[in-house]
PyMOL commands that place a pseudoatom at each C-alpha (Angstrom):
pseudoatom trace, name=CA, resn=MET, resi=1, chain=A, elem=C, hetatm=0, pos=[0.000, 0.000, 0.000]
pseudoatom trace, name=CA, resn=SER, resi=2, chain=A, elem=C, hetatm=0, pos=[1.356, 3.435, -0.955]
pseudoatom trace, name=CA, resn=PRO, resi=3, chain=A, elem=C, hetatm=0, pos=[1.995, 6.054, 1.769]
pseudoatom trace, name=CA, resn=LEU, resi=4, chain=A, elem=C, hetatm=0, pos=[-0.804, 8.166, 0.278]
pseudoatom trace, name=CA, resn=ALA, resi=5, chain=A, elem=C, hetatm=0, pos=[-3.357, 5.346, 0.416]
pseudoatom trace, name=CA, resn=ALA, resi=6, chain=A, elem=C, hetatm=0, pos=[-2.281, 4.464, 3.962]
pseudoatom trace, name=CA, resn=ARG, resi=7, chain=A, elem=C, hetatm=0, pos=[-2.829, 8.045, 5.144]
pseudoatom trace, name=CA, resn=LEU, resi=8, chain=A, elem=C, hetatm=0, pos=[-6.122, 8.712, 3.351]
pseudoatom trace, name=CA, resn=SER, resi=9, chain=A, elem=C, hetatm=0, pos=[-8.127, 6.960, 6.062]
pseudoatom trace, name=CA, resn=ASP, resi=10, chain=A, elem=C, hetatm=0, pos=[-6.777, 9.499, 8.573]
pseudoatom trace, name=CA, resn=PHE, resi=11, chain=A, elem=C, hetatm=0, pos=[-6.611, 12.443, 6.177]
pseudoatom trace, name=CA, resn=LEU, resi=12, chain=A, elem=C, hetatm=0, pos=[-10.195, 12.516, 4.887]
pseudoatom trace, name=CA, resn=PRO, resi=13, chain=A, elem=C, hetatm=0, pos=[-11.979, 12.700, 8.293]
pseudoatom trace, name=CA, resn=ALA, resi=14, chain=A, elem=C, hetatm=0, pos=[-9.498, 15.346, 9.484]
pseudoatom trace, name=CA, resn=PHE, resi=15, chain=A, elem=C, hetatm=0, pos=[-9.879, 17.304, 6.252]
pseudoatom trace, name=CA, resn=LEU, resi=16, chain=A, elem=C, hetatm=0, pos=[-13.689, 17.223, 6.327]
pseudoatom trace, name=CA, resn=SER, resi=17, chain=A, elem=C, hetatm=0, pos=[-13.579, 18.375, 9.941]
pseudoatom trace, name=CA, resn=GLY, resi=18, chain=A, elem=C, hetatm=0, pos=[-11.274, 21.206, 8.861]
pseudoatom trace, name=CA, resn=MET, resi=19, chain=A, elem=C, hetatm=0, pos=[-13.676, 22.178, 6.076]
pseudoatom trace, name=CA, resn=THR, resi=20, chain=A, elem=C, hetatm=0, pos=[-16.454, 22.658, 8.612]
pseudoatom trace, name=CA, resn=VAL, resi=21, chain=A, elem=C, hetatm=0, pos=[-14.213, 25.242, 10.286]
pseudoatom trace, name=CA, resn=ASN, resi=22, chain=A, elem=C, hetatm=0, pos=[-13.905, 27.073, 6.945]
pseudoatom trace, name=CA, resn=PHE, resi=23, chain=A, elem=C, hetatm=0, pos=[-17.692, 27.185, 6.646]
pseudoatom trace, name=CA, resn=GLU, resi=24, chain=A, elem=C, hetatm=0, pos=[-18.012, 28.248, 10.292]
pseudoatom trace, name=CA, resn=ILE, resi=25, chain=A, elem=C, hetatm=0, pos=[-15.611, 31.162, 9.739]
pseudoatom trace, name=CA, resn=GLY, resi=26, chain=A, elem=C, hetatm=0, pos=[-17.469, 32.174, 6.574]
pseudoatom trace, name=CA, resn=ALA, resi=27, chain=A, elem=C, hetatm=0, pos=[-20.828, 32.127, 8.386]
pseudoatom trace, name=CA, resn=ILE, resi=28, chain=A, elem=C, hetatm=0, pos=[-19.549, 34.241, 11.306]
pseudoatom trace, name=CA, resn=ALA, resi=29, chain=A, elem=C, hetatm=0, pos=[-17.923, 36.777, 8.975]
pseudoatom trace, name=CA, resn=LEU, resi=30, chain=A, elem=C, hetatm=0, pos=[-21.059, 37.025, 6.848]
pseudoatom trace, name=CA, resn=ALA, resi=31, chain=A, elem=C, hetatm=0, pos=[-23.337, 37.495, 9.878]
pseudoatom trace, name=CA, resn=LEU, resi=32, chain=A, elem=C, hetatm=0, pos=[-21.167, 40.326, 11.211]
pseudoatom trace, name=CA, resn=GLY, resi=33, chain=A, elem=C, hetatm=0, pos=[-20.776, 41.773, 7.713]
pseudoatom trace, name=CA, resn=LEU, resi=34, chain=A, elem=C, hetatm=0, pos=[-24.548, 41.770, 7.200]
pseudoatom trace, name=CA, resn=ALA, resi=35, chain=A, elem=C, hetatm=0, pos=[-25.155, 43.672, 10.418]
pseudoatom trace, name=CA, resn=LEU, resi=36, chain=A, elem=C, hetatm=0, pos=[-22.605, 46.361, 9.552]
pseudoatom trace, name=CA, resn=GLY, resi=37, chain=A, elem=C, hetatm=0, pos=[-23.183, 46.370, 5.791]
pseudoatom trace, name=CA, resn=ILE, resi=38, chain=A, elem=C, hetatm=0, pos=[-26.935, 46.927, 6.027]
pseudoatom trace, name=CA, resn=LEU, resi=39, chain=A, elem=C, hetatm=0, pos=[-26.407, 49.955, 8.269]
pseudoatom trace, name=CA, resn=LEU, resi=40, chain=A, elem=C, hetatm=0, pos=[-23.850, 51.371, 5.826]
pseudoatom trace, name=CA, resn=ALA, resi=41, chain=A, elem=C, hetatm=0, pos=[-26.158, 50.732, 2.856]
pseudoatom trace, name=CA, resn=LEU, resi=42, chain=A, elem=C, hetatm=0, pos=[-29.018, 52.588, 4.577]
pseudoatom trace, name=CA, resn=ALA, resi=43, chain=A, elem=C, hetatm=0, pos=[-26.726, 55.506, 5.400]
pseudoatom trace, name=CA, resn=ARG, resi=44, chain=A, elem=C, hetatm=0, pos=[-25.464, 55.735, 1.810]
pseudoatom trace, name=CA, resn=PHE, resi=45, chain=A, elem=C, hetatm=0, pos=[-29.023, 55.517, 0.493]
pseudoatom trace, name=CA, resn=GLN, resi=46, chain=A, elem=C, hetatm=0, pos=[-30.115, 58.456, 2.626]
pseudoatom trace, name=CA, resn=GLY, resi=47, chain=A, elem=C, hetatm=0, pos=[-27.195, 60.559, 1.385]
pseudoatom trace, name=CA, resn=GLY, resi=48, chain=A, elem=C, hetatm=0, pos=[-25.940, 63.730, 3.007]
pseudoatom trace, name=CA, resn=MET, resi=49, chain=A, elem=C, hetatm=0, pos=[-22.917, 63.897, 5.264]
pseudoatom trace, name=CA, resn=THR, resi=50, chain=A, elem=C, hetatm=0, pos=[-23.761, 60.566, 6.872]
pseudoatom trace, name=CA, resn=GLY, resi=51, chain=A, elem=C, hetatm=0, pos=[-23.993, 58.938, 3.461]
pseudoatom trace, name=CA, resn=GLY, resi=52, chain=A, elem=C, hetatm=0, pos=[-20.686, 60.461, 2.412]
pseudoatom trace, name=CA, resn=ALA, resi=53, chain=A, elem=C, hetatm=0, pos=[-18.979, 59.211, 5.564]
pseudoatom trace, name=CA, resn=ALA, resi=54, chain=A, elem=C, hetatm=0, pos=[-20.486, 55.751, 5.039]
pseudoatom trace, name=CA, resn=GLY, resi=55, chain=A, elem=C, hetatm=0, pos=[-19.256, 55.704, 1.435]
pseudoatom trace, name=CA, resn=TRP, resi=56, chain=A, elem=C, hetatm=0, pos=[-15.749, 56.640, 2.567]
pseudoatom trace, name=CA, resn=MET, resi=57, chain=A, elem=C, hetatm=0, pos=[-15.827, 53.870, 5.185]
pseudoatom trace, name=CA, resn=VAL, resi=58, chain=A, elem=C, hetatm=0, pos=[-16.982, 51.296, 2.612]
pseudoatom trace, name=CA, resn=GLY, resi=59, chain=A, elem=C, hetatm=0, pos=[-14.152, 52.287, 0.274]
pseudoatom trace, name=CA, resn=LEU, resi=60, chain=A, elem=C, hetatm=0, pos=[-11.649, 51.883, 3.100]
pseudoatom trace, name=CA, resn=MET, resi=61, chain=A, elem=C, hetatm=0, pos=[-12.998, 48.456, 4.068]
pseudoatom trace, name=CA, resn=ARG, resi=62, chain=A, elem=C, hetatm=0, pos=[-13.066, 47.335, 0.448]
pseudoatom trace, name=CA, resn=ALA, resi=63, chain=A, elem=C, hetatm=0, pos=[-9.337, 48.012, 0.184]
pseudoatom trace, name=CA, resn=ALA, resi=64, chain=A, elem=C, hetatm=0, pos=[-8.364, 46.416, 3.516]
pseudoatom trace, name=CA, resn=PRO, resi=65, chain=A, elem=C, hetatm=0, pos=[-6.134, 43.332, 2.940]
pseudoatom trace, name=CA, resn=THR, resi=66, chain=A, elem=C, hetatm=0, pos=[-7.368, 40.337, 4.930]
pseudoatom trace, name=CA, resn=PHE, resi=67, chain=A, elem=C, hetatm=0, pos=[-3.872, 39.225, 5.951]
pseudoatom trace, name=CA, resn=VAL, resi=68, chain=A, elem=C, hetatm=0, pos=[-2.997, 42.693, 7.255]
pseudoatom trace, name=CA, resn=VAL, resi=69, chain=A, elem=C, hetatm=0, pos=[-6.235, 42.940, 9.263]
pseudoatom trace, name=CA, resn=MET, resi=70, chain=A, elem=C, hetatm=0, pos=[-5.772, 39.409, 10.619]
pseudoatom trace, name=CA, resn=PHE, resi=71, chain=A, elem=C, hetatm=0, pos=[-2.236, 39.980, 11.855]
pseudoatom trace, name=CA, resn=PHE, resi=72, chain=A, elem=C, hetatm=0, pos=[-3.166, 43.411, 13.213]
pseudoatom trace, name=CA, resn=LEU, resi=73, chain=A, elem=C, hetatm=0, pos=[-5.948, 41.867, 15.304]
pseudoatom trace, name=CA, resn=LEU, resi=74, chain=A, elem=C, hetatm=0, pos=[-3.670, 39.020, 16.364]
pseudoatom trace, name=CA, resn=ASN, resi=75, chain=A, elem=C, hetatm=0, pos=[-1.072, 41.446, 17.718]
pseudoatom trace, name=CA, resn=ALA, resi=76, chain=A, elem=C, hetatm=0, pos=[-3.289, 44.348, 18.830]
pseudoatom trace, name=CA, resn=LEU, resi=77, chain=A, elem=C, hetatm=0, pos=[-5.817, 42.423, 20.903]
pseudoatom trace, name=CA, resn=PRO, resi=78, chain=A, elem=C, hetatm=0, pos=[-4.938, 41.043, 24.346]
pseudoatom trace, name=CA, resn=ARG, resi=79, chain=A, elem=C, hetatm=0, pos=[-3.820, 37.442, 23.990]
pseudoatom trace, name=CA, resn=GLY, resi=80, chain=A, elem=C, hetatm=0, pos=[-6.730, 35.069, 24.509]
pseudoatom trace, name=CA, resn=SER, resi=81, chain=A, elem=C, hetatm=0, pos=[-9.430, 37.736, 24.160]
pseudoatom trace, name=CA, resn=LEU, resi=82, chain=A, elem=C, hetatm=0, pos=[-10.544, 36.186, 20.864]
pseudoatom trace, name=CA, resn=SER, resi=83, chain=A, elem=C, hetatm=0, pos=[-10.054, 32.672, 19.563]
pseudoatom trace, name=CA, resn=ALA, resi=84, chain=A, elem=C, hetatm=0, pos=[-8.040, 32.172, 16.379]
pseudoatom trace, name=CA, resn=VAL, resi=85, chain=A, elem=C, hetatm=0, pos=[-11.266, 31.310, 14.533]
pseudoatom trace, name=CA, resn=MET, resi=86, chain=A, elem=C, hetatm=0, pos=[-12.874, 34.580, 15.612]
pseudoatom trace, name=CA, resn=ILE, resi=87, chain=A, elem=C, hetatm=0, pos=[-9.773, 36.560, 14.633]
pseudoatom trace, name=CA, resn=VAL, resi=88, chain=A, elem=C, hetatm=0, pos=[-9.914, 35.126, 11.115]
pseudoatom trace, name=CA, resn=ALA, resi=89, chain=A, elem=C, hetatm=0, pos=[-13.673, 35.771, 10.923]
pseudoatom trace, name=CA, resn=ALA, resi=90, chain=A, elem=C, hetatm=0, pos=[-13.212, 39.353, 12.143]
pseudoatom trace, name=CA, resn=SER, resi=91, chain=A, elem=C, hetatm=0, pos=[-10.485, 39.937, 9.540]
pseudoatom trace, name=CA, resn=LEU, resi=92, chain=A, elem=C, hetatm=0, pos=[-12.996, 39.024, 6.817]
pseudoatom trace, name=CA, resn=VAL, resi=93, chain=A, elem=C, hetatm=0, pos=[-15.698, 41.383, 8.109]
pseudoatom trace, name=CA, resn=PRO, resi=94, chain=A, elem=C, hetatm=0, pos=[-14.412, 44.465, 6.203]
pseudoatom trace, name=CA, resn=TYR, resi=95, chain=A, elem=C, hetatm=0, pos=[-14.788, 42.632, 2.877]
pseudoatom trace, name=CA, resn=ALA, resi=96, chain=A, elem=C, hetatm=0, pos=[-18.175, 41.177, 3.859]
pseudoatom trace, name=CA, resn=ALA, resi=97, chain=A, elem=C, hetatm=0, pos=[-19.542, 44.500, 5.102]
pseudoatom trace, name=CA, resn=ALA, resi=98, chain=A, elem=C, hetatm=0, pos=[-18.338, 46.404, 2.018]
pseudoatom trace, name=CA, resn=TYR, resi=99, chain=A, elem=C, hetatm=0, pos=[-19.864, 43.779, -0.293]
pseudoatom trace, name=CA, resn=VAL, resi=100, chain=A, elem=C, hetatm=0, pos=[-23.193, 43.846, 1.573]
pseudoatom trace, name=CA, resn=ALA, resi=101, chain=A, elem=C, hetatm=0, pos=[-23.184, 47.656, 1.610]
pseudoatom trace, name=CA, resn=ASP, resi=102, chain=A, elem=C, hetatm=0, pos=[-22.676, 47.827, -2.171]
pseudoatom trace, name=CA, resn=SER, resi=103, chain=A, elem=C, hetatm=0, pos=[-25.273, 45.129, -2.906]
pseudoatom trace, name=CA, resn=GLY, resi=104, chain=A, elem=C, hetatm=0, pos=[-27.707, 46.593, -0.373]
pseudoatom trace, name=CA, resn=LEU, resi=105, chain=A, elem=C, hetatm=0, pos=[-27.431, 50.065, -1.912]
pseudoatom trace, name=CA, resn=ASP, resi=106, chain=A, elem=C, hetatm=0, pos=[-28.209, 48.635, -5.366]
pseudoatom trace, name=CA, resn=ALA, resi=107, chain=A, elem=C, hetatm=0, pos=[-31.186, 46.739, -3.920]
pseudoatom trace, name=CA, resn=LEU, resi=108, chain=A, elem=C, hetatm=0, pos=[-32.564, 49.877, -2.245]
pseudoatom trace, name=CA, resn=ARG, resi=109, chain=A, elem=C, hetatm=0, pos=[-32.260, 51.844, -5.471]
pseudoatom trace, name=CA, resn=GLU, resi=110, chain=A, elem=C, hetatm=0, pos=[-34.053, 49.107, -7.411]
pseudoatom trace, name=CA, resn=PHE, resi=111, chain=A, elem=C, hetatm=0, pos=[-36.810, 49.032, -4.795]
pseudoatom trace, name=CA, resn=ARG, resi=112, chain=A, elem=C, hetatm=0, pos=[-37.236, 52.818, -4.952]
pseudoatom trace, name=CA, resn=ALA, resi=113, chain=A, elem=C, hetatm=0, pos=[-37.435, 52.594, -8.747]
pseudoatom trace, name=CA, resn=GLY, resi=114, chain=A, elem=C, hetatm=0, pos=[-40.299, 50.121, -8.399]
pseudoatom trace, name=CA, resn=SER, resi=115, chain=A, elem=C, hetatm=0, pos=[-38.405, 47.040, -9.573]
pseudoatom trace, name=CA, resn=HIS, resi=116, chain=A, elem=C, hetatm=0, pos=[-39.068, 44.862, -6.542]
pseudoatom trace, name=CA, resn=LEU, resi=117, chain=A, elem=C, hetatm=0, pos=[-37.922, 41.650, -8.206]
pseudoatom trace, name=CA, resn=ALA, resi=118, chain=A, elem=C, hetatm=0, pos=[-34.592, 43.150, -9.251]
pseudoatom trace, name=CA, resn=CYS, resi=119, chain=A, elem=C, hetatm=0, pos=[-33.855, 44.163, -5.668]
pseudoatom trace, name=CA, resn=LEU, resi=120, chain=A, elem=C, hetatm=0, pos=[-34.006, 40.468, -4.718]
pseudoatom trace, name=CA, resn=LEU, resi=121, chain=A, elem=C, hetatm=0, pos=[-30.717, 39.994, -6.574]
pseudoatom trace, name=CA, resn=ILE, resi=122, chain=A, elem=C, hetatm=0, pos=[-29.108, 40.877, -3.257]
pseudoatom trace, name=CA, resn=LEU, resi=123, chain=A, elem=C, hetatm=0, pos=[-29.908, 37.345, -2.031]
pseudoatom trace, name=CA, resn=PRO, resi=124, chain=A, elem=C, hetatm=0, pos=[-27.733, 35.411, -4.521]
pseudoatom trace, name=CA, resn=ASN, resi=125, chain=A, elem=C, hetatm=0, pos=[-25.100, 38.145, -4.204]
pseudoatom trace, name=CA, resn=ILE, resi=126, chain=A, elem=C, hetatm=0, pos=[-24.899, 37.543, -0.462]
pseudoatom trace, name=CA, resn=ALA, resi=127, chain=A, elem=C, hetatm=0, pos=[-24.760, 33.784, -1.050]
pseudoatom trace, name=CA, resn=ARG, resi=128, chain=A, elem=C, hetatm=0, pos=[-21.858, 34.357, -3.453]
pseudoatom trace, name=CA, resn=ALA, resi=129, chain=A, elem=C, hetatm=0, pos=[-20.110, 36.465, -0.812]
pseudoatom trace, name=CA, resn=PHE, resi=130, chain=A, elem=C, hetatm=0, pos=[-20.478, 33.585, 1.655]
pseudoatom trace, name=CA, resn=PHE, resi=131, chain=A, elem=C, hetatm=0, pos=[-18.639, 31.158, -0.617]
pseudoatom trace, name=CA, resn=VAL, resi=132, chain=A, elem=C, hetatm=0, pos=[-15.906, 33.735, -1.243]
pseudoatom trace, name=CA, resn=LEU, resi=133, chain=A, elem=C, hetatm=0, pos=[-15.544, 34.114, 2.524]
pseudoatom trace, name=CA, resn=VAL, resi=134, chain=A, elem=C, hetatm=0, pos=[-15.276, 30.342, 2.910]
pseudoatom trace, name=CA, resn=MET, resi=135, chain=A, elem=C, hetatm=0, pos=[-12.431, 30.273, 0.382]
pseudoatom trace, name=CA, resn=SER, resi=136, chain=A, elem=C, hetatm=0, pos=[-10.737, 33.266, 2.000]
pseudoatom trace, name=CA, resn=SER, resi=137, chain=A, elem=C, hetatm=0, pos=[-10.934, 31.639, 5.436]
pseudoatom trace, name=CA, resn=SER, resi=138, chain=A, elem=C, hetatm=0, pos=[-7.960, 29.471, 4.437]
pseudoatom trace, name=CA, resn=ALA, resi=139, chain=A, elem=C, hetatm=0, pos=[-5.850, 32.445, 5.565]
pseudoatom trace, name=CA, resn=GLY, resi=140, chain=A, elem=C, hetatm=0, pos=[-6.371, 31.009, 9.029]
pseudoatom trace, name=CA, resn=ALA, resi=141, chain=A, elem=C, hetatm=0, pos=[-3.734, 28.367, 8.296]
pseudoatom trace, name=CA, resn=ALA, resi=142, chain=A, elem=C, hetatm=0, pos=[-1.120, 31.108, 8.794]
pseudoatom trace, name=CA, resn=ILE, resi=143, chain=A, elem=C, hetatm=0, pos=[-2.051, 31.518, 12.467]
pseudoatom trace, name=CA, resn=GLY, resi=144, chain=A, elem=C, hetatm=0, pos=[-2.673, 27.869, 13.298]
pseudoatom trace, name=CA, resn=VAL, resi=145, chain=A, elem=C, hetatm=0, pos=[-6.419, 27.525, 12.736]
pseudoatom trace, name=CA, resn=HIS, resi=146, chain=A, elem=C, hetatm=0, pos=[-7.278, 23.856, 12.174]
pseudoatom trace, name=CA, resn=GLU, resi=147, chain=A, elem=C, hetatm=0, pos=[-9.122, 24.410, 8.880]
pseudoatom trace, name=CA, resn=GLY, resi=148, chain=A, elem=C, hetatm=0, pos=[-9.027, 22.493, 5.610]
pseudoatom trace, name=CA, resn=ILE, resi=149, chain=A, elem=C, hetatm=0, pos=[-5.869, 23.980, 4.097]
pseudoatom trace, name=CA, resn=ALA, resi=150, chain=A, elem=C, hetatm=0, pos=[-3.975, 23.589, 7.366]
pseudoatom trace, name=CA, resn=VAL, resi=151, chain=A, elem=C, hetatm=0, pos=[-4.874, 19.885, 7.395]
pseudoatom trace, name=CA, resn=ILE, resi=152, chain=A, elem=C, hetatm=0, pos=[-3.606, 19.476, 3.815]
pseudoatom trace, name=CA, resn=LEU, resi=153, chain=A, elem=C, hetatm=0, pos=[-0.322, 21.243, 4.585]
pseudoatom trace, name=CA, resn=ARG, resi=154, chain=A, elem=C, hetatm=0, pos=[0.219, 19.207, 7.749]
pseudoatom trace, name=CA, resn=GLN, resi=155, chain=A, elem=C, hetatm=0, pos=[-0.431, 15.906, 6.001]
pseudoatom trace, name=CA, resn=ALA, resi=156, chain=A, elem=C, hetatm=0, pos=[1.633, 16.884, 2.931]
pseudoatom trace, name=CA, resn=GLU, resi=157, chain=A, elem=C, hetatm=0, pos=[4.693, 17.412, 5.135]
pseudoatom trace, name=CA, resn=ARG, resi=158, chain=A, elem=C, hetatm=0, pos=[4.518, 13.717, 6.047]
pseudoatom trace, name=CA, resn=MET, resi=159, chain=A, elem=C, hetatm=0, pos=[4.414, 12.487, 2.464]
pseudoatom trace, name=CA, resn=PRO, resi=160, chain=A, elem=C, hetatm=0, pos=[7.757, 10.973, 1.382]
pseudoatom trace, name=CA, resn=SER, resi=161, chain=A, elem=C, hetatm=0, pos=[7.517, 11.808, -2.332]
pseudoatom trace, name=CA, resn=LEU, resi=162, chain=A, elem=C, hetatm=0, pos=[6.623, 14.899, -4.334]
pseudoatom trace, name=CA, resn=GLY, resi=163, chain=A, elem=C, hetatm=0, pos=[4.074, 12.895, -6.309]
pseudoatom trace, name=CA, resn=ASP, resi=164, chain=A, elem=C, hetatm=0, pos=[2.203, 11.924, -3.140]
pseudoatom trace, name=CA, resn=LYS, resi=165, chain=A, elem=C, hetatm=0, pos=[2.214, 15.560, -2.014]
pseudoatom trace, name=CA, resn=PHE, resi=166, chain=A, elem=C, hetatm=0, pos=[0.694, 16.693, -5.327]
pseudoatom trace, name=CA, resn=ALA, resi=167, chain=A, elem=C, hetatm=0, pos=[-1.904, 13.912, -5.163]
pseudoatom trace, name=CA, resn=LEU, resi=168, chain=A, elem=C, hetatm=0, pos=[-2.874, 14.990, -1.664]
pseudoatom trace, name=CA, resn=PHE, resi=169, chain=A, elem=C, hetatm=0, pos=[-3.246, 18.614, -2.765]
pseudoatom trace, name=CA, resn=ALA, resi=170, chain=A, elem=C, hetatm=0, pos=[-5.343, 17.464, -5.746]
pseudoatom trace, name=CA, resn=ILE, resi=171, chain=A, elem=C, hetatm=0, pos=[-7.689, 15.522, -3.450]
pseudoatom trace, name=CA, resn=GLY, resi=172, chain=A, elem=C, hetatm=0, pos=[-8.042, 18.587, -1.227]
pseudoatom trace, name=CA, resn=VAL, resi=173, chain=A, elem=C, hetatm=0, pos=[-8.797, 20.847, -4.184]
pseudoatom trace, name=CA, resn=VAL, resi=174, chain=A, elem=C, hetatm=0, pos=[-11.474, 18.456, -5.453]
pseudoatom trace, name=CA, resn=CYS, resi=175, chain=A, elem=C, hetatm=0, pos=[-13.079, 18.184, -2.007]
pseudoatom trace, name=CA, resn=PHE, resi=176, chain=A, elem=C, hetatm=0, pos=[-13.198, 21.976, -1.720]
pseudoatom trace, name=CA, resn=SER, resi=177, chain=A, elem=C, hetatm=0, pos=[-14.347, 22.475, -5.314]
pseudoatom trace, name=CA, resn=ILE, resi=178, chain=A, elem=C, hetatm=0, pos=[-17.392, 20.191, -5.200]
pseudoatom trace, name=CA, resn=PRO, resi=179, chain=A, elem=C, hetatm=0, pos=[-19.493, 22.155, -2.652]
pseudoatom trace, name=CA, resn=LEU, resi=180, chain=A, elem=C, hetatm=0, pos=[-18.171, 25.544, -3.765]
pseudoatom trace, name=CA, resn=GLN, resi=181, chain=A, elem=C, hetatm=0, pos=[-18.737, 25.012, -7.486]
pseudoatom trace, name=CA, resn=ALA, resi=182, chain=A, elem=C, hetatm=0, pos=[-22.162, 23.492, -6.813]
pseudoatom trace, name=CA, resn=GLY, resi=183, chain=A, elem=C, hetatm=0, pos=[-23.041, 26.558, -4.752]
pseudoatom trace, name=CA, resn=PHE, resi=184, chain=A, elem=C, hetatm=0, pos=[-21.828, 28.964, -7.439]
pseudoatom trace, name=CA, resn=ALA, resi=185, chain=A, elem=C, hetatm=0, pos=[-23.790, 27.049, -10.112]
pseudoatom trace, name=CA, resn=ILE, resi=186, chain=A, elem=C, hetatm=0, pos=[-27.024, 27.339, -8.105]
pseudoatom trace, name=CA, resn=ILE, resi=187, chain=A, elem=C, hetatm=0, pos=[-26.359, 31.040, -7.523]
pseudoatom trace, name=CA, resn=ARG, resi=188, chain=A, elem=C, hetatm=0, pos=[-25.855, 31.649, -11.262]
pseudoatom trace, name=CA, resn=VAL, resi=189, chain=A, elem=C, hetatm=0, pos=[-29.198, 29.991, -12.051]
pseudoatom trace, name=CA, resn=ILE, resi=190, chain=A, elem=C, hetatm=0, pos=[-31.015, 32.055, -9.427]
pseudoatom trace, name=CA, resn=GLN, resi=191, chain=A, elem=C, hetatm=0, pos=[-29.319, 35.275, -10.588]
pseudoatom trace, name=CA, resn=HIS, resi=192, chain=A, elem=C, hetatm=0, pos=[-30.255, 34.590, -14.202]
pseudoatom trace, name=CA, resn=ARG, resi=193, chain=A, elem=C, hetatm=0, pos=[-33.904, 34.000, -13.343]
pseudoatom trace, name=CA, resn=LEU, resi=194, chain=A, elem=C, hetatm=0, pos=[-34.149, 37.005, -11.039]
pseudoatom trace, name=CA, resn=ALA, resi=195, chain=A, elem=C, hetatm=0, pos=[-32.443, 39.255, -13.609]
pseudoatom trace, name=CA, resn=ARG, resi=196, chain=A, elem=C, hetatm=0, pos=[-34.805, 38.053, -16.343]
pseudoatom trace, name=CA, resn=ASN, resi=197, chain=A, elem=C, hetatm=0, pos=[-37.874, 38.571, -14.155]
pseudoatom trace, name=CA, resn=GLY, resi=198, chain=A, elem=C, hetatm=0, pos=[-36.502, 41.926, -13.017]
pseudoatom trace, name=CA, resn=ARG, resi=199, chain=A, elem=C, hetatm=0, pos=[-36.146, 43.117, -16.621]
pseudoatom trace, name=CA, resn=ARG, resi=200, chain=A, elem=C, hetatm=0, pos=[-39.708, 42.022, -17.316]
pseudoatom trace, name=CA, resn=ASP, resi=201, chain=A, elem=C, hetatm=0, pos=[-40.860, 43.857, -14.175]
pseudoatom trace, name=CA, resn=ARG, resi=202, chain=A, elem=C, hetatm=0, pos=[-39.126, 47.073, -15.297]
pseudoatom trace, name=CA, resn=GLU, resi=203, chain=A, elem=C, hetatm=0, pos=[-40.595, 46.789, -18.809]
pseudoatom trace, name=CA, resn=GLU, resi=204, chain=A, elem=C, hetatm=0, pos=[-44.103, 46.388, -17.401]
pseudoatom trace, name=CA, resn=LEU, resi=205, chain=A, elem=C, hetatm=0, pos=[-43.531, 49.365, -15.085]
pseudoatom trace, name=CA, resn=LEU, resi=206, chain=A, elem=C, hetatm=0, pos=[-42.387, 51.538, -17.987]
pseudoatom trace, name=CA, resn=ALA, resi=207, chain=A, elem=C, hetatm=0, pos=[-45.369, 50.394, -20.052]
pseudoatom trace, name=CA, resn=ASP, resi=208, chain=A, elem=C, hetatm=0, pos=[-47.739, 51.414, -17.252]
pseudoatom trace, name=CA, resn=GLU, resi=209, chain=A, elem=C, hetatm=0, pos=[-46.060, 54.818, -16.938]
pseudoatom trace, name=CA, resn=ASN, resi=210, chain=A, elem=C, hetatm=0, pos=[-46.054, 55.439, -20.697]
pseudoatom trace, name=CA, resn=PRO, resi=211, chain=A, elem=C, hetatm=0, pos=[-49.212, 53.839, -22.140]
pseudoatom trace, name=CA, resn=MET, resi=212, chain=A, elem=C, hetatm=0, pos=[-49.642, 53.713, -25.898]
pseudoatom trace, name=CA, resn=PRO, resi=213, chain=A, elem=C, hetatm=0, pos=[-51.906, 56.498, -27.185]
pseudoatom trace, name=CA, resn=ALA, resi=214, chain=A, elem=C, hetatm=0, pos=[-55.357, 55.418, -28.266]
pseudoatom trace, name=CA, resn=GLU, resi=215, chain=A, elem=C, hetatm=0, pos=[-55.901, 55.407, -32.032]
for i in range(1, 215): cmd.bond("trace and resi %d" % i, "trace and resi %d" % (i + 1))
show_as sticks, trace
zoom trace
């Protein structure tokens, strides 16, 4: 039996357990990002000085590198005040909040314009953000979080040959890709249908506002 085959029985349960940590981090970051992002979207929608300040804050969060935020929190916070999982989740909040703020502002504008179906596009957009957060949560491997990528790296160090290391990475990529690609495929279908129905909704609204003159 090859070293890879001998280790798969230990690797797969550990890897799947690590993947649940990735999804946990993504869910925490999205929940915090929703709370902050919705407030920022409402402020930007109202405009004025508050809206301008909210727009500036969103731009700053959009540009914040996750690694920089993560290591800043790791070194700035008192040791033990947050778990490593929460530090990684908190480092992803700026991206999540900025994404929600942008999508929420678009949804509010669509709603004000009367296109209620088009404003529902925020739902697949948020779902897409969740999967991006799950992928980005692999940054936690750098600070010792026991997530999927950390499990792959730890097991790869024990592989005697380069070929076994590549095979292990390939298995990890496939295991990550299946749920993520399935999620993205479902999101694309929902987005397409909502966009099509939204266009139809806008066309009907314009037709009601500009009826054809009677002959």
